[in-house]
C-alpha positions as CSV (number, residue, x, y, z in Angstrom):
1,X,-2.3,9.0,-30.1
2,X,-2.8,8.2,-26.7
3,X,-1.9,8.5,-23.5
4,X,-0.3,6.0,-20.9
5,X,0.1,6.8,-17.0
6,X,2.4,5.2,-14.3
7,X,1.0,5.8,-10.6
8,X,3.9,4.9,-8.9
9,X,4.8,4.7,-5.1
10,X,7.6,7.2,-5.6
11,X,7.5,7.9,-9.5
12,X,4.7,9.1,-11.4
13,X,5.0,9.2,-15.3
14,X,2.7,10.4,-18.1
15,X,3.6,9.3,-21.6
16,X,2.3,10.2,-25.1
17,X,2.7,7.5,-27.9
18,X,0.4,5.6,-30.0
19,X,1.1,1.9,-28.3
20,X,3.9,0.6,-30.5
21,X,6.6,0.7,-28.4
22,X,7.8,4.4,-29.1
23,X,7.5,7.6,-26.8
24,X,6.5,10.9,-28.6
25,X,6.9,12.3,-25.0
26,X,7.4,11.4,-21.5
27,X,6.8,13.4,-18.2
28,X,8.4,12.0,-15.0
29,X,7.0,13.4,-11.4
30,X,8.2,12.7,-7.8
31,X,5.7,11.1,-5.9
32,X,4.6,13.4,-2.4
33,X,3.2,11.2,0.0
34,X,2.4,14.0,2.2
35,X,-0.1,15.2,-0.4
36,X,-2.0,11.7,-0.7
37,X,-3.9,10.9,-3.7
38,X,-5.0,14.8,-4.2
39,X,-1.9,15.8,-4.8
40,X,-1.1,12.5,-7.4
41,X,-3.9,13.4,-9.3
42,X,-3.8,17.1,-9.3
43,X,-0.2,16.4,-10.8
44,X,-2.3,14.0,-13.4
45,X,-4.7,16.9,-14.5
46,X,-2.0,19.9,-14.9
47,X,0.4,17.7,-17.1
48,X,-2.2,15.7,-18.8
49,X,-4.6,18.5,-20.1
50,X,-1.8,20.0,-21.7
51,X,-0.6,16.7,-23.4
52,X,-4.1,15.9,-24.2
53,X,-4.3,19.6,-26.0
54,X,-1.2,19.8,-27.9
55,X,-1.3,15.7,-29.3
56,X,-4.9,15.4,-29.6
57,X,-5.3,12.1,-27.4
58,X,-8.4,9.9,-27.6
59,X,-7.7,7.5,-24.9
60,X,-5.9,6.8,-21.8
61,X,-4.2,3.8,-20.2
62,X,-3.5,3.8,-16.6
63,X,-0.7,1.0,-14.6
64,X,-1.5,1.7,-10.9
65,X,0.9,0.3,-8.3
66,X,-1.4,-1.4,-5.8
67,X,-4.8,-3.4,-5.8
68,X,-7.2,-2.4,-8.3
69,X,-10.4,-3.7,-9.7
70,X,-9.8,-3.9,-13.4
71,X,-13.7,-4.6,-14.2
72,X,-15.0,-1.8,-12.4
73,X,-12.2,0.7,-13.0
74,X,-11.9,1.5,-9.6
75,X,-8.4,1.5,-7.6
76,X,-8.8,-0.7,-4.0
77,X,-6.0,0.4,-2.1
78,X,-2.3,2.1,-2.2
79,X,0.0,0.8,0.2
80,X,2.0,3.9,-0.3
81,X,0.1,6.7,-0.4
82,X,-3.3,8.1,1.4
83,X,-6.2,8.6,-0.1
84,X,-7.0,6.0,-3.1
85,X,-9.2,3.9,-1.1
86,X,-12.1,2.5,-3.5
87,X,-11.3,5.3,-6.1
88,X,-13.2,5.1,-9.1
89,X,-9.9,6.3,-11.3
90,X,-11.6,5.4,-14.9
91,X,-14.5,7.3,-14.0
92,X,-12.7,10.5,-12.9
93,X,-10.9,10.6,-16.2
94,X,-14.0,10.2,-18.0
95,X,-15.3,12.9,-16.1
96,X,-12.1,15.6,-15.8
97,X,-10.3,14.6,-18.8
98,X,-12.9,13.9,-20.9
99,X,-11.5,10.5,-21.9
100,X,-11.8,6.9,-21.8
101,X,-9.5,5.2,-19.8
102,X,-8.2,1.4,-19.1
103,X,-6.7,0.6,-15.5
104,X,-4.3,-2.2,-14.8
105,X,-2.2,-3.0,-12.0
106,X,1.5,-1.7,-12.8
107,X,2.9,-5.1,-12.0
108,X,0.5,-6.9,-13.9
109,X,1.2,-4.8,-17.0
110,X,4.8,-5.0,-16.4
111,X,4.7,-8.2,-16.4
112,X,2.7,-8.7,-19.7
113,X,5.4,-6.7,-21.1
114,X,7.9,-8.5,-19.8
115,X,6.1,-11.8,-20.8
116,X,5.2,-10.5,-24.5
117,X,8.5,-8.7,-25.6
118,X,11.1,-9.1,-22.8
119,X,12.6,-12.0,-20.5
120,X,9.4,-14.1,-20.4
121,X,9.1,-14.1,-24.3
122,X,7.9,-17.3,-25.8
123,X,6.7,-18.7,-22.2
124,X,3.4,-20.2,-21.3
125,X,3.6,-19.0,-17.8
126,X,5.2,-16.3,-16.6
127,X,5.4,-15.2,-13.1
128,X,6.6,-11.6,-12.4
129,X,8.1,-10.2,-9.7
130,X,9.1,-6.4,-9.1
131,X,11.1,-5.3,-6.3
132,X,11.1,-1.5,-5.6
133,X,9.4,0.9,-3.2
134,X,6.9,-2.1,-2.4
135,X,7.2,-5.9,-4.2
136,X,4.4,-6.8,-6.7
137,X,3.9,-10.0,-8.4
138,X,2.2,-10.4,-11.9
139,X,1.3,-13.8,-13.6
140,X,0.8,-13.9,-16.9
141,X,-0.5,-16.9,-18.8
142,X,-0.4,-17.7,-22.5
143,X,-0.1,-14.1,-23.1
144,X,-2.9,-12.7,-21.0
145,X,-2.5,-11.5,-17.1
146,X,-4.3,-14.0,-14.8
147,X,-6.8,-11.7,-12.8
148,X,-8.3,-14.2,-10.5
149,X,-11.7,-13.0,-9.0
150,X,-10.6,-9.1,-10.2
151,X,-9.4,-8.3,-6.7
152,X,-5.9,-9.1,-7.6
153,X,-3.4,-12.2,-7.9
154,X,-0.1,-13.2,-7.5
155,X,0.5,-10.5,-4.5
156,X,4.0,-12.1,-3.7
157,X,4.8,-9.0,-1.3
158,X,1.5,-9.7,0.6
159,X,2.8,-13.5,1.6
160,X,2.5,-13.4,5.6
161,X,5.8,-15.0,6.0
162,X,4.7,-17.9,8.7
163,X,2.2,-18.9,11.3
164,X,3.4,-15.8,13.1
165,X,2.8,-13.1,10.7
166,X,-0.7,-12.6,11.8
167,X,-1.1,-8.9,11.5
168,X,-1.6,-7.3,8.0
169,X,1.9,-5.1,8.2
170,X,4.0,-8.8,8.5
171,X,4.4,-9.4,4.8
172,X,7.4,-10.2,2.6
173,X,6.8,-6.6,1.6
174,X,7.6,-5.4,5.1
175,X,11.3,-7.1,5.1
176,X,12.4,-7.4,1.7
177,X,10.9,-4.2,0.0
178,X,13.2,-1.1,-0.7
179,X,11.6,0.6,2.4
180,X,11.7,-2.9,4.5
181,X,15.2,-3.0,3.5
182,X,16.1,0.7,4.8
183,X,14.0,0.6,7.6
184,X,15.6,-2.8,8.9
185,X,19.1,-1.3,8.6
186,X,18.2,1.8,10.6
187,X,16.9,-0.8,13.3
188,X,20.2,-1.9,13.7
189,X,22.0,1.0,13.9
190,X,19.2,1.8,16.8
191,X,19.2,-1.2,18.4
192,X,22.2,-1.3,21.0
193,X,22.2,-5.0,21.6
194,X,25.3,-6.6,19.7
195,X,24.9,-9.4,16.6
196,X,27.0,-11.6,16.0
197,X,28.2,-12.3,12.7
198,X,29.8,-15.8,13.0
199,X,30.1,-18.4,15.9
200,X,31.8,-17.4,18.0
201,X,33.7,-21.0,18.4
202,X,34.3,-21.1,14.5
203,X,37.5,-21.4,13.5
204,X,39.6,-21.6,16.8
205,X,41.6,-24.5,17.9
206,X,40.6,-24.0,21.6
207,X,37.3,-23.3,23.2
208,X,37.8,-22.4,26.7
209,X,36.2,-18.8,28.1
210,X,39.4,-16.8,27.5
211,X,38.8,-17.7,23.6
212,X,35.4,-17.2,23.7
213,X,35.5,-14.3,25.3
214,X,38.2,-12.6,23.1
215,X,36.2,-14.0,20.1
216,X,33.5,-12.0,21.6
217,X,35.8,-8.7,21.6
218,X,36.5,-9.2,18.6
219,X,33.0,-9.5,17.1
220,X,31.8,-6.8,19.1
221,X,34.7,-4.3,17.7
222,X,34.0,-5.3,14.0
223,X,29.9,-4.3,15.1
224,X,30.7,-1.0,16.1
225,X,33.1,-0.4,13.1
226,X,30.4,-1.7,10.4
227,X,27.2,0.1,12.3
228,X,30.2,3.3,12.7
229,X,30.3,3.1,8.6
230,X,26.5,3.2,8.0
231,X,26.0,5.9,10.0
232,X,28.7,8.3,8.2
233,X,26.7,7.1,5.0
234,X,23.6,8.7,6.3
235,X,25.7,11.7,7.9
236,X,24.4,10.5,11.4
237,X,20.9,10.8,10.0
238,X,19.1,7.5,10.5
239,X,15.6,8.3,8.8
240,X,17.7,9.5,5.4
241,X,19.8,5.6,5.3
242,X,18.6,4.1,2.3
243,X,18.7,1.0,0.5
244,X,21.1,2.1,-2.1
245,X,23.9,3.1,1.1
246,X,22.6,-0.2,2.5
247,X,23.8,-1.9,-1.0
248,X,26.6,0.1,-1.3
249,X,28.3,-0.7,2.0
250,X,27.6,-4.2,1.4
251,X,29.6,-4.5,-1.9
252,X,32.2,-2.8,0.0
253,X,32.3,-5.6,2.6
254,X,29.8,-3.8,5.4
255,X,28.6,-6.9,7.0
256,X,25.5,-5.2,8.9
257,X,24.6,-4.1,5.7
258,X,25.1,-8.0,4.1
259,X,23.2,-9.4,6.9
260,X,20.2,-7.0,6.6
261,X,20.3,-7.6,2.6
262,X,20.7,-11.3,3.8
263,X,17.6,-11.3,5.4
264,X,15.7,-9.3,2.8
265,X,17.2,-12.1,0.2
266,X,15.7,-15.5,2.4
267,X,12.3,-13.7,3.0
268,X,11.5,-12.5,-1.1
269,X,13.1,-16.3,-1.9
270,X,10.5,-17.9,0.6
271,X,7.7,-15.9,-0.8
272,X,8.8,-16.6,-4.3
273,X,8.7,-20.1,-3.4
274,X,5.6,-20.2,-2.7
275,X,4.4,-18.8,-6.0
276,X,6.3,-21.4,-7.7
277,X,4.7,-24.3,-5.5
278,X,1.6,-23.2,-6.4
279,X,1.1,-22.1,-9.8
280,X,4.7,-23.9,-11.2
281,X,5.6,-20.9,-13.7
282,X,8.1,-21.7,-16.6
283,X,10.2,-18.7,-15.7
284,X,10.7,-16.2,-13.0
285,X,11.2,-12.4,-13.8
286,X,12.5,-10.2,-11.4
287,X,12.4,-6.3,-11.7
288,X,12.3,-3.0,-10.1
289,X,15.1,-0.9,-8.4
290,X,16.2,-3.3,-5.7
291,X,17.3,-6.1,-8.2
292,X,19.7,-3.8,-9.6
293,X,22.4,-4.2,-7.3
294,X,25.0,-6.2,-7.6
295,X,24.0,-9.6,-8.3
296,X,26.1,-11.5,-5.9
297,X,24.2,-9.2,-3.4
298,X,20.6,-10.1,-4.6
299,X,19.9,-12.0,-7.4
300,X,22.1,-14.7,-6.4
301,X,21.2,-15.2,-2.8
302,X,17.5,-15.1,-4.1
303,X,17.9,-17.9,-6.7
304,X,19.5,-19.9,-3.7
305,X,16.7,-19.2,-1.1
306,X,14.1,-20.4,-3.9
307,X,15.7,-23.3,-4.1
308,X,15.7,-23.8,-0.7
309,X,12.3,-23.4,-0.2
310,X,10.6,-24.7,-3.1
311,X,8.6,-27.8,-3.3
312,X,11.2,-30.8,-4.1
313,X,9.7,-32.1,-7.3
314,X,9.9,-28.7,-8.8
315,X,13.2,-27.7,-8.0
316,X,15.3,-27.3,-11.4
317,X,11.9,-27.1,-13.5
318,X,11.8,-23.2,-13.8
319,X,14.4,-20.5,-14.6
320,X,15.0,-17.2,-12.4
321,X,16.0,-14.3,-14.6
322,X,16.5,-10.6,-14.3
323,X,13.9,-7.9,-16.4
324,X,14.6,-7.0,-19.7
325,X,12.6,-3.7,-20.5
326,X,13.2,-0.1,-18.7
327,X,11.8,2.3,-16.5
328,X,9.2,3.5,-19.2
329,X,7.7,-0.5,-19.3
330,X,4.6,0.3,-17.2
331,X,4.0,3.3,-19.5
332,X,4.1,1.4,-23.0
333,X,1.6,-1.0,-21.7
334,X,-0.8,1.4,-20.4
335,X,-0.1,3.2,-23.9
336,X,-1.2,-0.6,-25.7
337,X,-4.1,-0.6,-22.8
338,X,-5.4,2.7,-24.4
339,X,-5.0,1.6,-27.8
340,X,-7.1,-1.3,-27.0
341,X,-10.0,0.4,-26.3
342,X,-9.8,3.3,-28.5
343,X,-11.4,1.1,-31.8
344,X,-14.6,0.5,-29.3
345,X,-15.0,3.8,-27.9
346,X,-17.1,6.8,-29.5
347,X,-14.7,9.5,-30.5
348,X,-14.8,11.9,-26.9
349,X,-16.0,15.5,-26.7
350,X,-13.5,17.9,-27.4
351,X,-12.3,20.2,-24.5
C-alpha cells in the first residue's frame, strides 16, 4: 500500500491505495497560504505519520502544484505559497517520514492520467491544461510525460501575451486563472471609468449628437446596474468577490461579468493556440475548477479563441475536450508513481 499526496494552491490531499485506481482512505485539507510551505509540511507530517502507521505504507508519490525538478526530487517554486523555492521534498520525505518518494508536477500527473485513462485515451500527443487557482500545462507523448530538460515544460499559464508583457507576472495565468478572473472583476468595480459594452452607434437609425448622448446615458445606467449586482454578491466586500460569483452573475446576464470572462477566455485561447502551433497535439484536455462553469461561458469561447489564434494549417486537426477524471486524479497518479518506485526500493526502516 502507498501514500499519494497532492499539494495544490488551495487544497492538500493525502490518499492511501495500491495504485490501481481505488482509494482506501482520503484526507483533505485547505491550504493556508499565510503559513507558507512550513505550514503545509506540518499538515503533511501530522496526517502522513498516522496513515503510514495505520496502513503500513511503503512508498510515497507526490503531485506538486508548481515547477519541479523531477530527477532531483526538488520543488523549484510555488507561484501561490511562499517558502517552497528549491526545496528538496523527496529528501524531506525520506528524512521525516522514513519512506522513499517520487515527485511529479501535479498538472503533469493529471495530464498523464487523462491521457491513459480519461479524455485523451488512445491518443499519441495530448496537451493537458488545468484552469483553477493557477493555470498549468502538461504534454503527454506516447503515454509518457514530456519533461524537456527537466525544469518544466508546456507551462501554458506562464506564456506572456504580447511583446509588452516584459514582467514575469504578466502572464496568461494572471488574466485567465481563478484568481486572475476575480482580480479583473475587482478592478472593474474599483475603476470609476465607464466601460461601454457595445458601440454607441450600434442599432441606431440616426447617429447625431443627441442619439449618441442618449445611448451613452443608457450604457452608463446599465453599467451601474451590473456593477451594483456584483457589489451585492460580495456583500460590499471587494476582496471577497470570487470567480464563482462572477460566473453566476454572467450566467444571469450581467454584462460586466460576461466581459471579464470573455477577456479571460481570449487570453487562455491565445495561450493554448501557441502551444498547439508548437507541438500539434491530437487532443487538448481542459480541466480544473474554472473549466466547470457553464460551457457557453468558458469552454465554447475558449474553443473560438483557439481557432482564432492558431496557425491556420493546423485548424481543425485537434479536438478540445473537457477532462473526464475527478478531483482525486492527482492522488491516483501519485499512488501509481509510488507503486512504480516501491519495487526498486529496499524496504524502509520502520519508525
